[in-house]
N, C-alpha and C positions, 0 to 999 in steps of 0.2 A: 078598732084595735082588737076587740074580742073576736070579731068575725075573721080577721086575718090570722089570729092565733088558732082558731078552729081549722082553718084551711091548712095551716102549717102542721097542726097535729094530725090531720088526715094524711097529709103527705108523709109525715114521719112514720105513722103506723103502717102505711102502705109499704114503705121500705122495710120495716121490721117484719111484716108479713112475708115479703119475698125472701128475706133472709131466713126466716123459719122454714120456708119450703126448701130452700137450698140446703139447709142442714138436715132435712128429713124429719122435721118436727122439733119442738122444744124438748129439752131434757130436764131432769131434776138431779140435784147434787146427790140425793140419796142413792141414785142409780149410776153415778159416774165414778170413774177412778183414773188414776194417772196412767193406766195401761192403754187408755184410748188415745187417739191421735189428736193432740191439741196444738194449735199454733203457738209460737213462742210468745207472741204478744197480741193483745186485742182489747176490745171493749165488750162488756157484758150487760145484759138487760134482763132483770128479773120481773116476773109477773107473780100473781098470787090468786089462788082459788077464792072465789067470792068477790073479787075486785074487778068490776066491769067498766068498760067505757060507756059513756052516755052521749054527750054532745058530739064527739068526734067520730062516732060509728059504733060498731059492735065488737065484742070480743074482750079479752082480758086487757086491763090497763097495765102499763109498766109501773112498778112500784120502787125499783131501785136501778140506778145506772152506776157502773163503776169501771175502773181500769186499774193499771198498776204501772210501776216503773216510770214515775213522773219526775224522779230525781236523776240528775245526770249520773251515769255510770251504774245505775241500779241494775241488778241482775235478776230481779223478780220476774218469773214467767207467769203466763196466764193461769195455768193449772195450779201453780203454787199459791196464787192469790185465791182462787176459787176453793182450793182445799182448806185454806184457813177459815173461810166462811162455813164450809161444810162440817168441819170438825173431824174427829177420828172415827173411821168407819167401824173398826172392831169394837171399841168401847162405847161408841155413841156420844162421847164427851167432846170437849173442845177447849179452846183458849180464847175467851172473849177479850183478853188483853192484847191479842194479836189481830183482832178483827173488830173494827168499829161497828160493822153490821151486826155481829153477834152481841156486842155490848148493848146496842140500843134496842134490839129485839128482847134481850133479857130484861131491860128496865120496864118494858111494856108488859111482859109476863108477870113480873113482880107486882106491878100496880093492878093488873087485872085480877090476879088470884090472891093478893094480900100476902105474898111470900115474904119471909124474913131472910134477906141476904145482905147484911150490912157491909160486907166486903166487896160486893159486886162493883166493879169499875174502879176500885181503889188501887192506884199505882199501876205502873207498867209491868211489874213482875209480882209474884206472890210465892210464898213458900208452900211446901207440899201439904201442910195441914189446911191452909186456906183453900188451896185448889181442891182438896178432897171434900171440903164442906160445900163447895159450889158445884159438885159433880152432877147432881140431879137437875139443876137448872141448866147447866151446859148441855145435858142430854135433851132437855125439852127444847132449847134453842136449836139444837141440831135437827130435831124433828120438824120444827117450824120452817127453818130455812131449807132443809133438805127436801121439803115437799113443794117448794116454789118452782114453777117452770121457768126456764131461762134460755136465752139464745146468746150467741156471741158473734162478734164480727172480727175477723182476723185483720190486724193492722200491724205489721212487723216493722215499725219505725224505731228510730233510736230513742232511748230513754231521755226524758227531759220535759220541762214544763211547757215547752212550745211544740210538743209532739202533736200529730194529727189525732192520736187517741185522746189526749187531754182536751183538744178542741171540740171533738165530737161529744165527749163525756159532759163537759161543763155546759155546752149549749143544749144538749138533750135534757139535762136536769132543769135548766132555766126555762125551756119550753114546757116541760111537763108540770113544773111546780105551780101550785096555787098560792104560794106565799105572798100575802099582801096584794093580791090581784083577784079579778073575778074568777070564781071557781068553775073550772071546766073538767069534765070527767072526774068528779069528786069521789073520794073514798066512800065506801059503804058505811052505814052507821055502826056496824060491828067490826070495822077494821081494827086490828090489833094496834096499829100505829097511833090511834087516838089516845092510848094509854102510855105512850112513850114519854119520858121525862124531858124530852127536848122539844121546845116550842117549834123549832124549824121543821121537825118531822111532822108534828101534829098539823101545822098550818099549811105545809106544802103538799101533804098527801103522799109523801115519798119517804122511804127509808134512807134519806140523804139529808145532810145538814149543809154541806158546802154547795155553793152556787145556786141555792134555792131562791135567793133574793136578787139574783142578777137578771138582766135583760138578755135575751138570746139574739144571736145574729143569724138571720134566716139563711144566709149563705152556707151555713153548716149543713143544711139539708142537701145542697148540691154535692158536697163532699161525701156525705153519708150514702147518697144514691150511687155515686161513682164507685164507692167501695163495695156496695152490694152488687152492682152490675159486674164488677170485676170478679166477685165470688161466683156469680152465676155463670160467667164465661168459663170458669175452671171446673164447673160441675161435671 
């Protein structure tokens, strides 16, 4: 089982490597803006400096997979979702109540540094005084996420839980996750995620909670490779 997963991880990372070449290299959110040409919809894959593959090969490991518009009639675009993770370029702040990625990175920073932010993650909204008191941590979260290299795969299908984007997202997470299974390409001992308050993040080695405990369907690799090949043909 572990040997098959290693083979599948190698196949997965080969496809991601080809995608990165197609894009002309990974980007960072700190250097991205809405003025760039973004597909309407897609799946994104974040890496992290200091987080390397081991059993499956060499290079940076994927630490978060995500997509958007998985609810019918959702109008969220790829850049809209990425910009929520990035935060505000001018102020350096952001809104962790609008990005689970920002929220969980923030909890890890709080634990690592012993910060006092009792309102962090409380509620879906907050008044201006609470937001002001969280500004410095929001800025630190923006710096951490903004430095993570990422690539994206354009898949402009209709919003919905059965979309190809959702299929590739959840199976990619299930393949990469070490949650309750043999650890492959484990996080470094200094990985910030070890300090996250969510067990699923700590045990999976990913900045993800959903799908980390699921089994993957290896057929998704065929679909992933097909989309990468399609992207290569349009290069």
